DOTOR-434866 format. One record per atom (N, C-alpha, C): z, y, x. Coordinates in steps of 0.001 Angstrom, whole numbers, plus 524288, in hexadecimal, padded with zeros to 5 digits. Each point is the difference from the previous one (the first is absolute). Layout:
residues N
ZYX...
end
This chain:
residues 310
FB057BACC12953A8035C804A8802718024A802E67FBB780595800138004580329803467FBEA7FFAF8054E801047FE07804197FC427FF8C805C3801D680480802207FCFF803E28031980157803B5801F87FDCC7FF77805928021A80009804237FB22800E08053280103803648039A7FD2B801BE80315802DE8037B802CD7FDFB7FF2E8060C8019F7FECE802C67FB047FD918063A800698035A8034A7FE03800318048680209802A98048B7FD9D7FBFA803B27FCC87FEE9800B27FBB87FC52803747FDE5801DE8057F7FF2E804D7800697FD3580277805467FEF78058D7FEFB7FFE28036C804B77FFFB8061A8002180131802067FC3F7FC2F803437FBF680254801D87FCED7FC227FD7A7FB617FDCF7FA6D7FF57802077FD3B7FC397FDC67FE377FC8C803F1803647FC31801977FD6A7FBBD803C67FEC97FBE07FCC17FC5C7FDA98022F7FD4B7FB5F7FCAA7FFC17FB78804F5800127FBC87FCD97FEBB7FA9E803507FBB37FD267FC0D7FCFF7FD818041B7FC757FC157FC837FFBF7FBC0803D37FEB07FBBA7FE757FE297FB66803367FA537FDD67FE297FD2E803317FCD67FAE67FEA57FFAD7FBC0803DB801527FF1F8003E805487FC8B8039A802697FB057FF797FD4A7FDAD7FD3B7FE057FB277FE967FDB97FF5E803F67FAE8803EC8003B7FD3B7FFE4804BB7FBE87FF79804C7801E8801A9801A5804DA7FFB8804C2801CE7FA8A800A6801FA7FEB87FC09802DC7FA8480005802DC7FB368009C7FB328007D7FD787FBF37FC347FFBF7FB62800A3805A77FE7480427803327FE1C80071803B37FE757FDD5804B58047E800D97FFB5804457FE1D80343804B67FA057FF987FF027FD297FBF07FEA27FA707FFDD7FFE37FDC8803717FB54803647FF607FC107FE328029D7FB62800778063D800B98044880174803318011F804F0801327FAA38022F803417FF177FC87804B47FBCD8019B8032E7FB68800797FCEF7FE7D7FBC87FC917F9B57FF7A7FE7F7FF8F803967FA11805247FF967FDB37FFED803837FAC07FFDC7FD8A7FB747FE157F9A3800427FF387FE887FAB9801A17FA8F80121801617FD8C7FB2A800CD7F9BB800037FCA67FCA5801247FB63800B57FE487FB247FD698019D7FE127FFF780632800CF80439802207FEAA80079805A6803D57FD038031E80440801267FE428046B7FDAB8031A800AF7F9017FEBF7FE927FE007FB127FE757FABA8002F7FC787FDF1802EC7FB00802C5800557FBAA7FE3B8028D8009B7FFB8806F28033A80562801A7800E380027805358047F7FA7C8013D8041E7FEEA7FD25803227FBBF801147FE377FAFA7FEA47FBF27FF147FB8D7FDB27FB447FEA38030C7FD727FCB080222802A57FCA7803E77FE647FB967FDDD8010B7FAC2802177FE7E7FBF47FEC3801367FA7F80270805D07FF167FCE0802657FD95801DB805C97FC49805D57FF727FEAD801887FB9B7FCAD804CE7FF917FD7D8041A7FFED803F97FF0A7FC3D8049D803CB7FF458049D801A0805B48024A7FC5D8036F8002F800F1805098020E804308031B7FC617FE84800317FADF801F7802F17FC5C806987FD8D8007E7FFDD7FAE27FF6D805D97FD57800488037180112803D57FCF87FFFC8055F8026A8024B8050480319804D77FF5E7FCA98035B7FD01801398055D7FFD8804EE801477FCA57FF257FD097FBB1803D1800377FC9C8058C7FE5680133800327FA418032A804777FEA7803298022E80411802E87FCF4801E1803BA801FC80472803798025D804DE7FD2A7FE22801417FC0F80192805BA7FCD4804FD7FD2B7FF32800097FBFC7FC49805107FE417FDB58047A7FF09802927FF047FD5480595804187FE9580487802DC8061F8010F7FB7E803288011080191805D8801F88029D802C07FC4D7FE997FEC17FAB880128803D57FC537FE3280574800A67FB518005F8007F7FD8080542801C17F9D87FF027FE707FD20803C77FF087FBCA800D37FDFD7FC58801BA805567FCF47FC53802737FC62800658047C7FB20801FA7FF647FD7D8002B7FAFE7FACB8019B7FE6F80011802917FAD87FC13803FF7FFE17FE6E8029B7FBD67FB687FC7D7FE5A7FFA07FE117FAC37FC357FE0D7FE237FB73802D17FD1A7FB118005B8027A7FB9C8034C7FDF27FC317FC6C7FE177FBDB801FF7FBFB7FC367FD867FF0C7FC2F7FEB1804DF7FFE980387803257FD4E7FF9C8057D8026B7FC128043C8055E7FEC27FF25802897FD49803F68052A8012D7FFF5801FE7FEC18053E805E380160800B3800F5803EC804CF803F2802287FDC880141804028053980636800D380021801798005980497804AE7FEAD8016A804D2803FD7FF37804567FEDA7FE4E80363804307FE5A801C1801528058A803BF8040A7FFBF802D68019E8051B803B97FC8C8022A8024D7FBD37FD538031F7FBE9801EA7FC607FB49802D37FB077FFE97FCBF7FCD17FC5E8025E7FE29801788042F7FE47804448013C7FE19801DD8053D803F47FF08803BA8048C801607FFD78031A7FF07803FD800E97F9C2801678001A7FCAC7FB197FFB87FAEC801D27FB947FDB8803177FB41801B47FE317FC1C7FE8D802677FE2E8017B8059C80378804E4801847FF82801FB804DD802F87FC5C8032F804A27FDDC7FE58803C67FBD0802B37FD167FB49800A37FD3C7FEE47FB057FE097FA957FFD97FB5980033804B07FD9C803E7800117FAF0800288040B8029A7FF35805708046F802EF800C6802377FED2805E0802E97FB1180153800737FD0B7FAED8031E7FB08800D77FABE7FC4A800A27FBA6800FE7FD3F7FB0A7FC587FF8E7FEB18008B805C67FF2E8048A8028E7FE54800298059F803627FD358040A805B97FFAD7FEB5802927FD24803777FE757FA2D7FEA77FF2F7FE237FB817FE687FA0F7FF507FB2B7FFAC8026C7FCA98036C7FFD37FA6A7FE58803FE8012680023804D9804248026C8020A8005F7FFFC8058A803987FACC801198031F7FD707FC83801B67FBB7800867FD257FBEA7FFB27FB5A7FFD07FC367FC557FCCB8000A7FCDC7FF5B804707FF3C80439803C17FCE48001880475803277FCB08038D8058D801877FFFB804C37FD75803897FEFD7F9C37FEF47FFE77FEF17FB437FF727FA377FEA87FB657FD84801937FBBC8024D800C27FB397FDF7801BF8007F7FF498058A8015E802FA803458005080062804C48034D7FB938024B80533800277FC9D803A77FCD28027C7FF407FA187FDEB7FBC47FE177FC067FE757FB2D7FE677FAC37FF30801457FD4B800E7804587FAF37FF98801127FF587FA44801D58048D7FD418015E7FFC47FAC5801D7802D47FD537FBC67FDDD7FADA800A9802707FBB27FACA8046E7FDBD8031580504801897FCC5804627FE38802658038B8013B7FB288046A7FF087FF3680593800217FC8D7FDE57FCCB7FB6D8025B8022A7FAD18000F7FC8F7FBFC7FC3C802EE7FC237FE517FBEF7FBA17FBD1801727FD52801A77FDAC7F9DB80152803BB7FDCA801B87FDED7F9C67FBF5800027FCBA7FFED7FB2C7FCD77FB7F7FF5B7FC05802FD7FE507FB277FE3F800EE7FBAD8016D7FFF47FB997FC2D7FDA17FB55801DE7FCBC7FCFD7FBC67FE737FC9D803257FCE07FBE77FDEF7FD037FB5A8023F7FC537FC7B7FE8E7FA11802E88039A7FC317FD5B7FF1D7FB1A802B77FA637FDEA7FF0D7FDCB8018A7FC377FAB87FDE87FDE17FC4A800EF80510800A480335803547FC4580219803D38014F7FDA4805FB805277FC8E80096801E77FE65804C57FC457FC15801D57FD7A7FCC47FE857FCBB7FD0B802307FC2F80222802977FC8D804BC7FE3E7FDDB803038029580116803028046280490802747FF098026B80325804428016A7FB758043A802107FC277FF2B801AA7FC188034C7FB3B7FEE9804D47FB927FF217FD2C7FBCF7FF77803937FDCC803E68042680060804F77FE127FF8F804D9802018045F80147803F88057E7FEC97FE71803068005D803E5800617FC56804877FE5B7FAAE7FEB67FFAE7FD17804F27FB668014F803027FBBD803467FE317FBF0801458030380202804DF803AD80296803AA7FE3B8028D8047B801B1802F67FE1E803A3804F47FDE37FF40802477FE07804927FE157FCFF804907FBE97FD2E7FFDD7FD6C7FDBC804177FD8C804098036B7FE1D804317FD9A7FCFE804CB802CD80483803648025780484801217FCCC8032D803A2801078054E7FE427FF9B800EF7FCE580449805817FCB67FF1080561804378019E7FE3480413801BF804138046C8009E80210802F67FB607FD4B7FE907FBED80154803547FABB803217FB637FCA3805158019D7FEC1802B77FCB77FD067FEC6801B67F9D37FDA27FC727FD3E7FEFB800307F9AB804767FDF27FC25800A08044A7FC54803817FDF77FCAC7FD57801237FAB9800A77FCF47FC847FD087FDE47FB28804A5801AA7FC6E7FFBB8034E7FB91804828012F7FC737FC937FDF27FA4D801EE7FC187FE007FD6C7FF657FA54803BC801987FB967FDA5803D17FDE780315802917FBA27FC78802357FBFC801677FDDD7FA907FD3C802287FB73800E0805A07FF8F804338032F801E67FF77804E47FFA77FE3C80273804D37FD04803B57FF147FCF2802F9803838029C80315803088005D7FEB580531802EB802E4804D57FCD280507800F6804678044D801187FCD280534801127FED47FFCF8045D7FB6380095802477FD828017C804508016F80589802387FFFA802E47FCA48019580579802628058D8003A801A3803747FC547FEA9805577FF38800F5800D97FBC3805257FB8B7FF18801FC800CC7FCAC804A58015B7F9F37FD097FFB37FE4D7FC5F801C27FAD57FE707FC377FB188028B7FB4C8014A800067FB007FE40802BF7FCBB8023D802A37FC197FDD7803577FB47803458026C7FB217FDDF7FC3E7FF597FC3E7FD1B7FC1C7FDF57FDF0801C67FD5B7FAF57FC75801807FBEA801927FD037FB8F7FB3D7FD447FDFD7FFEE7FB7E7FDD67FB767FDD37FD14800DF7FFE77FA347FD05802AD7FCF280150800307FAE67FC277FEDD7FC7E8015E7FCDF7FB4C7FBDA7FF3A7FBD1800BC803A67FBAE7FAB9800DC7FD34800D2803A97FC197FC9A8050180127800B9804DC7FC847FE128034D8001F7FF7080372806767FC8D80375800DD8010C8024180450804E6803828012D802FC7FEAE803D88048E8040B7FFCA7FEFA8059B80243802C28029F7FC5E7FF078064080074803C280383801F4802807FDB1803028050F803E8803027FBCB8029D803B1800CD80546800027FDAE80312802827FFA77FF3380681804947FD888021D800307FF70805A17FED07FB2A8016B7FE477FD907FCD47FDED7F9E78010A7F9CB7FF4C8008E7FED37FE1B803977FA467FD917FFF37FF9C7FB5F7FF097FC7C7FF0B7FB247FF907FB6C7FDD07F9A77FE1C801857FF7D7FA758020F7FB647FE62800B77FF187FAF87FCED7FC117FF5D7FCC57FE827FB9D7FD507FEDC7FC2680331802FD7FB827FEA87FF797FA7C803547FCDA7FC377FD31800437FEFA7FA707FE477FCCE7FE067FF587FF1B7F9B97FBDD7FE6A7FD967FF8E7FF437FA598028C7FA3E7FF8F805318002A7FD628009E7FA847FE538000F7FF757F9DB801617F9967FF497FF9C7FF147FAD1803DD7FB107FEC7802A97FF9B7FB9D804087FC257FF1D7FEFB7FD5F7FBC5801667FB4C7FE617FF137FC4F7FC99804577FC677FEC77FF5C7FD2F7FB6C803387FB527FED97FEB17FB0380357803647FD6A801BA7FF777FAC78027F804397FC187FEC07FE217FAE68004D804867FB5C7FF0B7FD1D7FC41804EF805067FC87801AB7FED97FCAB802B87FD407FAF97FDA97FDF57FCBE802407FE237FB0B7FDC1803E67FD3C7FE4F805047FEB180355805507FE5D7FCB9800E38020C7FAE17FFE5803E57FF2C80192802397FB467FBBA7FE8A7FBE87FB0D7FFFC801B77FBBE7FF6D7FC658000F7FA127FDCF800F27FCC4803988009F7FAC37FEEE804877FEF67FC00803F3803457FFD9803B57FEEA7FC217FEF58022E7FA967FE3E80567801327FE8C803AB7FAD27FB24800D67FED17FC527FE86802ED7FAD2801077FED97FDCF805D6801AE7FB26800FC7FE447FEA5805F5801177FF05802B27FAC08022B8049A7FF437FFAA8038A7FC3B7F947800CC7FF667FCFE8005A7FB437FB7A800017FF617FEFC806B57FDD08042B801DA7FECA7FEB58054C7FC92805C3803848018E7FF56804317FFE6805DD803A57FEA2803837FE457FCBF7FDE27FEBE7FBBF804457FF267FA7C802A97F9E6801E37FF0F7FDD380403802B07FA198016B803A08027B804F480037804DF8025B8020780053803F08061E8007A7FEAB801D88012C7FB83805F4800DB7FE40801E47F9EF7FF9A7FCF47FC117FF6F802CE7FB228001D7FFC37FD678063D7FFAB80317802E68001B7FE26805FB804E7802028020D802997FDEE8040C803D9801E7803E07FE10803F38035980288803FB801AB80004804D9801F3802EA80156805377FD748026B803C6803A58015E804F27FEAD805E47FF7C804E28034E8003A7FEE5806357FEC9803E5802BF8041C800F6804EA7FD56803568030D804A280583801E87FD6880358800F5801E380603801C37FE097FED68050C7FDA4803AA801657FBA780029805427FE358007680347803E87FD8A804D87FF8C80041803F78036A7FBFD80006804877FD927FB18801307FBD27FF4F802837FA8C7FFB07FEDB7FF327FEC27FAE37FC1A7FDE47FCB87FBCE804CC7FF7580210804667FFFE7FCF9804397FEC97FC4080106804AF801007FE548051F7FC888011A804987FCB07FC0D800977FF057FCE97FD487FD0B7FAEB7FECD7FCDC7FECB7FC9E7FA6F801757FF3A7FE10800117FADC800277FA6C7FD487FF577FBDB803067FEF97FB707FD81806837FDB47FE1880381801CC801DA805727FEE17FEA7800F2803697FB0E7FDDC804CE7FEDC7FFF98028D7FC627FDA47FD2E7FB277FA737FE5D8010E7FD547FC067FC66803E57FC427FD6D803337FCBB80302802A17FC2F7FE61804F3801DD7FC758027480492801A18044B8017A7FC9D7FE21801897FAE37FAAD802897FF5F7FE478017A7FA937FD2E7FBCD7FD037FEEA7FBC8802087FD777FB787FDB2800937FB447FFD0804B17FE9D803B6801867FADF7FFFC806517FF8A7FE75800F67FD767FB33806157FE8A7FEBE8035C7FF8D804BE804FE802B27FF04803C47FF99804448007B7FA9F801828008E7FD207FCD0801847FA368007D7FBB07FC93803077FC68802088006A7FBD27FD968039C800238029C80549802AC803748014D7FFBF802498059E8048C7FC9A8029F7FEB47FC498023C8045B7FBBA80299802428022C804C27FD208036A8036680296802B2804017FEDA804B1800D6803F18042B8014D7FECC804A38012B801B2801BA805DC7FCCE8021480279800EA801A38059A7FE73805DB8019980287801CB8041B800628061E8020A7FBBF8004A8034A7FD347FC548020B7FB3F801028044F7FC247FCFE7FE507FA83801E4800687FC167FCC47FF1F7FEFE7FBEE802CE802397FF708054B7FEF07FB9680347802C97FB767FE1480487801DE7FCFE804667FAB97FEE77FC637FECE7FAAD7FDB6802907FC6E7FC5C7FF607FC697FC137FB7A800C17FD9B8014D8054F7FB947FCD6800FD802977FAAB80201804057FF9E8025F8022D7FAAA801BC800A37FD3B7FB0980290802347FBC1801907FDBB7FC577FB097FDE67FCC07FC2E802CC800E87FA477FE437FC7C7FE5D7FB6A8023F7FFE780098805BE7FD3A7FAA48035E803927FBC87FE8A80579800A27FF3C803787FAF77FF857FF187FE2F7F9E07FC67802B07FCB97FFC97FDC67FB328026F802197FAEC8045E803FF801B7803FE801CD7FC857FD58802037FA2F7FAFD801AF8011A7FE2D802987FB347FAFA80355801FF7FD00802217FBD07FC1B80470801CD801F08054E8014F7FD3D801A680309801B1805908020E7FC31802B8801F77FFB2805898014E7FCB3803DB802E1800D37FF018057D7FBAA800DB8031F800328016D804B07F9F6802038014D7FFA280184804CE7FA7E80348802837FD447FBAB800FD7FA9A800DE7FE767FC7E7FBB18021B7FF487FE1D80522800DC803BE803387FEC77FE8880539805367FCCF8025280471800F37FD12805917FD25801BC7FEDB7FA457FD057FD7A7FFA87FB367FFDF7FADA7FD7F7FB237FC64802A37FCE48026C8034B7FBE47FD8C802AB8028E7FD2A80372803B78001E8025A803237FDDC804C5802B67FA4B7FD687FF8F800477FBF9802987FA0C7FDE47FBDC7FC827FD717FEF17FB64801D47FBED7FCF37FDFF801D77FE4B7FAAD80405800257FEDB8021B7FDC47FB7E8009B802757FB227FED280589801607FFD5803777FA797FAEA800867FDA6800F6800147FA8D7FB4F800927FC5E8001F805477FCC47FC00803C0800207FF64804C57FCE78006E7FE757FA8A8037F804097FDAC800867FEE17F9F57FE36804BA7FD097FB907FE477FD6D7FD698050A7FC6A7FE5D8047F802C27FD8E7FE57805577FE1480544803357FCA3802AD7FDD57FCE17FE897FCB57FB77803847FD298024F8038C7FC21805207FEED7FEB5802C7803497FBA8803F48029D801A2802B97FF2B80408805A280294802877FE3E7FFE5805738014780596801067FF938021C805048014E8056D800AD8027B800F8804EB80271804C0800AA7FE0A80288806137FD2F802A27FFB37FE4A802E9804DD803D0803F18010F7FFC0801018057680397804B6802967FDAA800F1804EB801E5804D2802637FE89800DF80521804DD80054804247FEC87FE8E80461804847FF978046F7FE6580562803428047E80272802027FFB4803DF80319803937FF64804F07FD408023D80478803D18018280436801C18054680087804DF801257FFE1801FC804CF7FF27804168015A8052A7FEEC8046F801BA80383802388052D8015C805437FE97803098021480273801E5804ED800737FD858025A803247FEA9805D87FF057FB7780331804098033680128805A8804817FFAB7FF60803228016F804A5800877FB50804D67FE1C7FB437FD88800377FB62803BE7F9E87FDD37FEF07FD078025F7FD537FBA27FC857FEBC7FC5F7FF38805A57FFFC8033B803667FC7A7FFB5804DE803807FE89804B2804067FE677FEBD802D57FC8D805CC7FD757FB6A80027800627FEF9804E97FCF97FBA8801DE8011A7FA977FE24804E97FF227FE0F801737F9C67FEE67FEA2800AC7F9DF800F7804317FCAB7FD9D800177FAE37FA417FF1F7FF2E7FCF080337803C47FA907FF047FFFA7FE087FA8C80285802E77FE02803057FEA27FA6B800F4800CE7FC627FBFD803FC8006F7FDF7800AE7FB6C7FA487FD21801427FD167FF6E8052A7FE427FAE4801F07FB487FAFC7FD3C8010F7FD758012B805047FC3F7FD308001C7FF0C7FA8D80092803E37FD07801A17FFD77FA937FEDF801117FD3B7FA7E80247803977FCAF800B17FF237FA737FB07800BB7FD0E7FCE8803EC801337FACC802027FD1D7FC467FBB08016C8003B7FEC4805B77FC367FB9E80246801737FAC87FC648054F7FF087FF0C7FF007FB317FE6E7FF5F800547FA0380050803447FC8C7FD997FF887FAA87FADC800A9800D87FD2480230803157FA01800C2800997FE3B7FAFE8018F802177FD1A8039E7FE2E7FB0A80149800707FBC07FBCF8035A800C57FBF6801B37FC807FC387FBA4802C27FA797FDF3802BE800C17FD20802A37FC83802F8802177FB5D80368801FE7FFEE803B08026B7FC1F7FFE8805FF8007B7FDCA801B88033D8002B8061C800BF7FC99802157FB90
end
């Protein structure tokens, strides 16, 4: 849901902002008095709270707090802002209740977002969900950029990496995953199996394109340790990298549970190279309890529990 606010704090000072989360975080600091208390309330890191406050003060060109050794005390302008913010927050809560009431049945559309590497998992869950709830239209958005759930760009996100710390987001742990290098038997028949990390630069590799590699740890490793001349193919999606590895174009990284689906894949130096990560189910608090979000979330969590990945 995109929250757009327009407030007037003093004569001649009309402010506009499109990131309500900055205001909400600052409001919690004003209410609780310290960054630590606000961070605990919002379940985010202390530095995130400080960054949000600094962003808001910079965008408004106004000081909202007096900083003291014992905590934060609002200024006169800050008090006016947070009074208005409290009113807006009450309206949002009423809207939240309206959404719940309007969406107590399973219907309409459900927007899901993830990266292509998890589409196999989502496909299985989507098929099960559709058989149970055919009146809901599913849309899956594959995007390396993280869509804004608070702007309504998606209802559910499946994300890999550290726990998301956006204050209005609800993050539930889905699974501990691990990745490693693999090669197809076709590739091994032609080029052999590397016996040590030192031999890897002599082999062909599949990796990611520039600007994408930083989000995938095994692509980063290839960029840092393998000569450019040995990277025979670069792709922008991990699913495409998997296809290329299966076809024998080179050695490349993939999740172990994905590799297990292909009988012709052989792990490469599994005891020496491995990249663990966590997988998260992320929703926005305004839609978290809606019937369709809850129904899909339960199926997704059950899938990972059944496959013993949770």
